[in-house]
N, C-alpha and C positions, 0 to 999 in steps of 0.2 A: 372490023371487029378486032383484028390483031393489034391495032393501035391502042386498045384499051388494056392490053397486057403490060404490066410494069416491066421496065427494063432492069433486070436484076443481075446481069453478068458483070464482069470486071470492067466492061466498057462504060458502066455508070460512074466510074471514078474519074472520067475526063474532066468534070467540073471541079475536082479537088486538086488538080495539078497546080503547082505554084502557090499553094496555100499552106498555112501552118496547121499541122495535124497532130493529134494524139493517137498513138498506136499502143494497144495493150496486147502483150504476147501471151502465149499459152503458159509460160513459166512465171507469169505475173509481172514481168518488167513493164514499165511505162515509159515510152519514148515520145519525145516532142521533137518535131522537125518539119522542114518544108518538103512536101511531096514533090519530087522532081520527075519521077517516071514510074510506070507499072507495066505489067504484061498481062496476057490472058489468064495466067495462073494466079493473079493478084500478088505476084512478087513485087515488092515496093522498094523504091530508092528514096531515102530521106537525106536531105542536106541540112547541115548545121544541127545535127541531132544531139540531144542531151537525154540522158536517162535520169528520171526523177525518182527519188525515194521519199517516203512520207513517214512522219511520226508525230502524232498529236496534231498540233497546229503549225508544224514546221515542215519544211521540205529542203532537200539538197539536190544538186545537179552534178552529174558527171559527164563531161564532154566526150562525144564519140565522133563528131564530124560527119563524113559521108557514111551512110549505113544502108546496107542491103538486107532486106528482110524477106525470107522465104514465105510465100503466101499461106502455106499450111500452118504457120505458127501465129498468124494473126487472129486474135479473138475479137478485137474491136478496133475500128478506125473511125475517127471523128474529127471534124474541123474545130479548131480553137477560135472562138470569137475574140478577135484582137481588141475590140472596144471594151469587153468585159473582163479580159484576162487579168488586168491590174486590180480589179475590184475584189478578187478572191482574198479572204482574210487569212492568208498563210504567210509565215515569216520565213525568209530564206536564210539558211545557216550553212556553214562549211560542211562539205561532204563527209569528212573524217569524224565530225561530231555525231552524225546520224547513222553512219554505216553499222556501228555495233548494235544500236537499237533495232535497226532494220533486220539484221541477221538473226537477232534473238527472236524477233516476231516471226520470222520465216521458219525458224526451227520449232517454235511453239506451235505454229499452224501445221507443220508437217507431223508433229507428234499427235495432235488432235485428229488429223485426218487418218493416221495409221490406227488409232484407237477406234475411230468410227468405222473404218473399213473392217477391222477385226470383229467388231460387234455385228455389223451387217452380214459378215461371212458366217459367223458362228450361230447367230440367233435367227437370222432372216433368210439364210440360204443364198445370199448374193455371191457373185463370183469376184475374186480378187484381181483378175486381169483387167487391163485397159487403162489404168490410171498412172502408169509409169511416166514420170516427168511432165505430167499434165496438171497445171494449176487450176484448170477449169474443167 
């Protein structure tokens, strides 16, 4: 009967080692790299890591190389299908062309979240605590 229980611990990452992965962090950053190692706390080691930013139908990458990610900061981890990766209709541009647009979008999102938080606090009785530095 115990064999019917799904394996949901960090040990289930064993099939993901040496594969290209997408990692989305709590602060909203999106990292692409090859998963080389992990531990029982889901701390991850990515190799050949790039951070991608998006704007419209364009994206840009910033090289980070070997990257260690603390498990508590991971929101999503998923394998990238190498056969379909090139079919995505996005155009790669230089990082410096997109970084200003990306920062402006992040600031606008932060302002919207602060307004929403204030409305929830004043009108609905929600607490303001718990969202510090959390994009999700």
